[in-house]
C-alpha positions in Angstrom: 109.8 111.4 79.4 106.5 111.3 77.5 103.1 112.9 78.1 99.7 111.9 76.8 98.3 113.5 73.7 94.7 114.5 73.4 93.9 111.4 71.4 95.6 109.2 73.9 93.5 110.7 76.7 90.2 110.2 75.0 90.3 107.1 72.8 91.0 103.6 74.2 93.1 101.3 72.0 91.5 98.0 71.0 94.1 95.4 71.7 92.4 92.5 70.0 93.5 88.9 69.8 97.2 89.7 70.1 96.7 90.0 73.9 94.4 87.1 74.6 97.4 85.1 75.9 99.0 88.0 77.7 98.8 87.2 81.5 99.1 90.3 83.7 99.8 90.0 87.4 98.9 93.1 89.3 100.2 94.2 92.7 98.1 96.8 94.5 99.4 99.4 96.9 99.1 99.7 100.6 95.3 99.3 100.9 92.8 96.9 102.6 90.3 97.0 99.8 90.6 96.7 96.0 87.2 98.0 95.1 88.7 101.1 93.4 90.5 98.9 90.9 87.2 97.6 89.4 86.7 100.2 86.6 90.3 99.8 85.4 90.2 96.0 85.5 87.0 96.0 83.5 88.7 98.0 80.7 91.5 95.4 80.7 89.1 92.5 80.6 87.0 94.1 77.8 90.2 94.2 75.7 91.0 90.5 76.1 93.6 90.7 78.8 94.0 87.7 81.1 94.8 89.2 84.5 95.0 88.5 88.2 94.9 91.2 90.9 96.9 89.5 93.6 95.7 89.5 97.2 98.7 90.7 99.2 99.5 89.2 102.5 98.9 91.6 105.4 96.7 93.8 103.3 94.0 92.0 101.4 94.8 88.5 102.8 95.9 87.4 106.3 99.4 87.5 107.6 100.4 86.0 110.9 104.0 87.3 111.1 106.0 90.3 109.9 107.5 90.1 106.4 110.3 91.8 104.7 110.9 92.5 101.0 112.4 89.1 100.4 109.3 87.3 101.8 107.1 89.2 99.3 109.5 88.4 96.5 109.3 84.7 97.2 105.5 84.9 97.6 105.2 86.4 94.1 107.5 83.7 92.7 105.2 81.0 94.0 102.1 82.8 92.7 103.2 83.3 89.1 104.8 79.9 88.5 107.3 79.3 85.7 105.7 81.1 82.8 107.1 84.6 82.0 104.6 87.3 82.8 104.0 91.0 82.7 104.0 92.4 86.2 102.2 95.6 87.1 102.9 97.3 90.5 101.2 100.4 92.0 102.8 102.3 94.9 104.0 99.7 97.4 103.2 97.0 94.8 105.7 98.7 92.6 108.3 98.5 95.3 107.8 94.7 95.5 107.6 94.4 91.7 111.0 96.0 91.3 112.5 93.8 94.0 111.1 90.8 92.2 112.6 92.0 88.9 116.0 92.2 90.5 115.8 88.7 91.9 114.0 86.9 89.1 114.6 88.9 85.8 114.0 85.8 83.7 110.4 85.5 84.9 109.3 88.9 83.8 108.7 89.8 80.2 107.7 93.4 80.9 107.5 95.5 84.0 104.9 98.3 84.5 105.3 100.7 87.5 102.5 103.1 88.5 103.6 105.8 91.0 105.9 103.3 92.6 107.4 103.4 96.1 110.9 102.1 96.8 112.9 105.3 96.5 114.0 107.2 99.6 113.1 110.9 99.6 116.4 112.8 100.1 114.7 116.1 101.0 115.3 117.4 104.6 111.6 117.7 105.4 111.1 114.0 104.4 114.1 113.0 106.5 112.5 114.8 109.5 109.2 112.9 108.9 111.1 109.6 108.6 112.9 110.3 111.9 109.5 111.0 113.6 108.1 107.9 112.0 110.9 105.7 113.3 110.7 107.3 116.8 107.0 106.5 116.8 107.6 102.9 115.7 110.1 102.4 118.5 108.8 104.5 121.3 105.2 105.4 120.3 103.6 103.8 123.4 105.9 105.6 125.7 105.6 109.0 124.1 102.1 109.8 125.2 98.9 108.1 126.3 96.8 110.9 124.6 95.0 109.6 121.6 94.9 113.2 120.2 98.6 113.7 120.6 99.4 110.3 119.1 97.2 111.1 116.1 99.0 114.5 115.7 102.4 112.8 115.8 101.4 110.2 113.2 100.0 112.9 110.9 103.2 115.0 111.3 105.2 112.0 110.2 103.0 111.6 107.1 102.2 108.0 107.8 98.4 107.5 108.1 98.8 104.0 106.8 101.1 103.2 109.7 98.6 104.6 112.2 95.9 102.2 110.9 98.1 99.1 110.6 98.2 96.1 112.9 101.3 95.5 115.0 102.5 92.9 112.4 101.9 95.3 109.5 103.7 98.1 111.4 106.8 96.0 111.6 106.3 94.9 108.0 106.1 98.5 106.9 109.3 99.3 108.8 111.0 96.4 107.1 109.9 97.5 103.6 110.7 101.2 103.8 114.1 100.4 105.3 115.2 98.8 102.0 116.2 101.5 99.4 115.9 100.2 95.8 117.6 103.1 94.2 121.2 101.7 94.3 120.0 98.5 92.6 117.8 99.9 89.8 120.5 100.0 87.2 120.6 96.2 87.4 117.1 96.0 86.0 117.3 95.4 82.2 113.7 94.3 81.6 111.6 96.6 79.3 109.9 98.9 81.8 107.0 101.3 81.5 106.8 104.0 84.2 103.4 105.7 84.6 103.2 108.6 87.0 100.6 111.2 88.2 101.8 114.7 87.5 100.6 115.9 90.9 101.5 112.9 93.1 102.5 114.1 96.5 103.0 110.6 98.1 105.6 109.4 95.7 106.7 112.7 94.0 107.4 112.9 90.2 111.1 113.1 90.7 111.0 109.5 92.0 109.8 108.6 88.5 112.7 110.5 87.0 115.2 108.6 89.1 113.7 105.3 88.2 113.6 106.2 84.5 117.2 107.3 84.6 118.4 104.2 86.4 116.5 101.6 84.4 118.0 102.0 81.0 115.3 100.1 79.0 112.5 102.2 80.4 110.0 104.9 79.4 108.3 107.4 81.6 104.8 108.7 80.8 103.3 111.5 83.0 99.5 111.6 83.3 98.6 115.3 83.5 96.3 116.3 86.4 96.6 112.9 88.0 97.8 112.3 91.6 99.0 109.1 93.2 96.6 106.6 91.6 96.0 107.5 87.9 94.6 104.1 87.2 91.6 105.1 89.3 91.1 108.7 88.1 92.3 108.3 84.5 91.7 104.6 83.8 91.4 104.9 80.0 94.6 106.9 79.7 96.5 104.4 81.8 95.1 101.5 79.8 96.2 103.1 76.6 99.7 103.5 77.9 99.9 99.9 79.0 98.3 98.5 75.8 100.7 100.5 73.6 103.6 99.2 75.7 102.6 95.6 75.6 101.8 95.6 71.8 104.6 97.8 70.6 107.0 98.2 73.5 108.6 101.6 72.8 108.2 104.0 69.9 
């Protein structure tokens, strides 16, 4: 596991012409707006990276039926075409990126995961939250007609995203979180960079340690002081990590 030095935190690396032909496909997390990505994307573009922040069905583009993980994998496959690419996934986007890497390893040159979802939390408190979450998903309408009580139940389950989702996306979320990637991670042999916020409470740091242990050809870098989205709060630091990885792979 690595951490960022003072120089890495403060000085962006100029990538130059070596990266002009390096296409990056980026999968955002569970969000309905990508505005927060703009400063980070500007840094990448200033350093000659060709990139595409994909609009994800159900979140930043329409979806008319519930999907599962395999649907998202096939969607990515159609988007990136035949050329090998570097795939970046944040949070839920990381979950989908890892699933794609398992299905189509020959289409990814390098994999970059930022505070990725896809690992089931084994702690008792999280199991209790998950139980409440599934009860809500199945019986929510019958539990109570009180908006206040429903909101309290959703918050106790730790699933604000679920509360705000459409019925189609509620089912989609159920489908996605029911698939645990941990037993399959050792099958990923692609060079993988894992970037994680030190203070992430949504996907805790020990998730990163599990992913790092299971994916043999991987490196974990912890961004000190960052939470779940270091690319927003520490964009230069995250860029430096990615640029080093793409140009040099691992030290």
